[in-house]
C-alpha angles and dihedrals in degrees: 000000000000135000115221109204110197124193140149092258132035119234085247122065120205117223124184122223109178107304092340128094116218120203110215129180109255120234129228142087095266091053097046094044097048091041091057090052095048089047087053090055091054092047094050114082088197097063121091096188119116119187144208122192115217121200151106113297093220095250138075103245120205109245093242088058101045099089088051090052092043094052095050094046090048097048102040106025108029087239135136115199128222106212116215134171118248092244094054091050089051095058094034102043106023089030120042096010101046103023097040115019099032098054093038096050089047093050096247092132096165090065097052118115118190106203121170094211088056092052094049091052091047087058092046095051095048088050088054090054089051090054092048090052092048090056094067104017117133125196093246097046120125109218122210116185117195132209147334096309093068104040095131095049103082090063092046091053093045089056090054097038111025096170097049122107105246127186134184128198124189112207097188127057122283110226131234115268090253087063099037093054090066086083115092107268098244089055096045095050091047094052092048091047089046093055092046090061083083120085091216125032117192134200134177098237140031088239093058092048092049092048089051091047091051093048088052094051095045097041103036103015097239114143125202139213115212088335096313122115139164113239105186106313091332127102109220123192118199114199147161120254112167105207116236136200135244088266097179094053093054094043095049095042089052088061094045122116092233092057092043087055092050089045091055091047092048093045096058097079087039099050115133093017132106104238125216113192126207117179119174145141115253099267133133090225091063095073094228091146093048090048093051090050089051091050090051089051090048091055089046095050096039111043088164087077092055106118090013107076137048128193108214105200123192118186117186119211112252135169093355093181096061119097096217090059093047088053093047092050088054091048091050092049092051095045093049089051094048090050093048092043092047100045107013124105132192090270101037134049110190093203131041107192129185129173105203146094116283119219117231100251092044089052092053091047089052089049092052098048099046122097094204134024111207108199112165111155113177089222126358133166093219116325106218090192090078090053093045091053091054093045092052096056100091086163089057089226128125133062129253117214106196135182118245087220090067117095085227091068089074091066103028097058091147089069119094097267118208141177101246089213095058110081091184091057092049091050090053091045091054091051091048091048096047095051099037112128116250092239090056092048089054094046090055097040092046090057095046092044091054090052094047091047094052094045102038126153093274093057088044093057093041092051091053095047092047091048087050092053091049092050091048090053091051089051091053093054090046091048090055088072095055115108095254129181098280095047090043091053090046091051091050091049090050091050093049093049100043119106096202120028135183126189119196111195128183115216117213114055090007108058096012129030118247113266130195090247111049091201090064095058092094117148116266123222096263093056092046091051091051092050093049092049091051092052088052091064113107115263093359124132120192124200125189106208113188147154090235121113115264095245091058094046091046089052095048105037106005094108093061121090093247139118116248132208112191131192096012091302104325091116131032131193119183118205107287095000138100130266117279123200114226098189138058112263095236113121104164092132091063102083095060093043090048088052089055094047091049092057086058096044085056090050097049113047107216097031121114147187125241120193123208131177095268104012146047119218130202110204123187101169093122091046135085103292099211093050088042094054090052097050090042088066091047094049092049092055091048092048095045091052091045094049097041091107097031127082097248135113128222114212129188118209138163100314088330135108116193132185115198140163118277116256092036112109142123091258095062090044092051093049091059087066096041096048095057100055135027107242122190094193122044125174127181124182124182141142106207139077087248087067092060090078090060093043090054095046094052119099114258092254095059120100112241120182128190116208110225131029101278138116113281147155085242117109093229142022125219127188119242141327088287090062092049092051091047091052094050088048089053092048090056094042091048094052093047093056088057 
């Protein structure tokens, strides 16, 4: 068994020096975190997982040298490269990823650029990744796709490898629906559908997971139950997995002799000062400019700290080719110069600023010597720097000031939490941090260190993989109920050999798909032709059993030689006969129920009430799905309480709540047909909870099929109306061959 880790970049970056390729270790939290987990797999004798990392090597490689690079990456680094042209990467990475997705998902909507060419290239690169995975994919591989660059990939892989366990993890925030909907509708749908190709979808925080689920519901119409939903015939679990760090590595490195020497060297020019540390990539989401402005205000408000404190600011180059970042770099340079010019003296420079990469051991030394870590991103998926700072303080001293907009704030509640947009709050936080007693520092850091030690990056990855395996096992047991090839052939055989057949078919959601306006769900010519052909089979009776009113069913299918059950069993019409009422005509309960339903119609624009002979129905298919789902639960609670002492039933359907008289159901209606004639082949197909009454009433040998991949009393599940129509066509064709 292997783990395929798929990310935009490989953990190894190619650099070209003349004709020679150099293989350098890549930087970044994702690479370092996943690498720590993969290294733990190799170190553990009990693990049976091998791994291959799939991604772009960071350089456009000429076709004649690709085999050479592939061979070296495979043999020495467990890596499989995705070769892409520079032009493709420019429109994909610098274009759609960093000018569309990155600002949108971080809520910087003014920076979002929607360019059709960028989107086309995003699709193309995701397809290239899919092809690269196909080249090496084995049947028992576990696939783990990472981050916003590859959100279309899970679905592409699912189409190629439907049985493979596929997980997806988003390392940046997922925005609220009001932000997400700014994407063109076609793009937004395809991105969500792409992610839902995975069996398990992971986010850093509960908020991000909920934003995603709301966007799925309001864009695709899929509702979830405790984070689990059905997308097509696939169970998808959406959950929270806050990414950790390699705690022991940072903690041990901080105590090493090499770091102690670097720390002593770095401390010499800082001796006698309180040190505030800021470490960030050059990125407008990190709040570096806001931080500098807050530090300037701190020096203005607290002159007693002049000559006593220094801000050590390390900014790491990032996305150098993007214009926003060049402008931000210029602004930072100017602001640092302004602060030092305004407050500095010949003996004191308030801000020490460097724009360069920071080697690992130097970074740990900086963590260890600083009195305060000022980490105030405007929006951040997790922010591992905050965790690294705490892990590196083996003396348990130092104060972390952390933005509430970072995912890490959900775990590091003992830090001084601030709103990064509130300069006054940051000023107060700096004063609190610089004057915090050592014992209080140690108390807070001890708690955070214990938490980070327990849930490190290795446990994070293990948790995700174990959850993925469990979801896949659940999917297997669920898929066993699907009407597969063997069961299908057995059904067709039984149909051919039977001497007396009856077929019960629900209408909405079974023979025709749901539409916003129920009145427009009339049968098309192809469906009428299929039904008529089925009725022409020898010794075959067809019964349409629906919740629709009898007038509608009469208009739509009354000319066919079929039996009809209307309003879930309130009315029956045998083939060639007149309608028969199955319920008493009293309806003195309706006025009060109607009053309750009208209140909810007023609260939900687009919802409506349908009246039938023995039921009242509240529909909200045209209304806002999220609000409708919330109000539906509230309405059901109110109706259940109200009807507790009345002989009524409350039924929940697909964006429908129906109140009907007890004793009226499809099971009773169906048995009126079954009790009159002995049938040796019985087939019932339906999609709704109302069909469960019939499924339960049928004899064990009957074929009962639930449309949609949900739990049911039916023997089998079948996906969608197209699957139903295809099966009916097969029944006819099978019988004709005989």
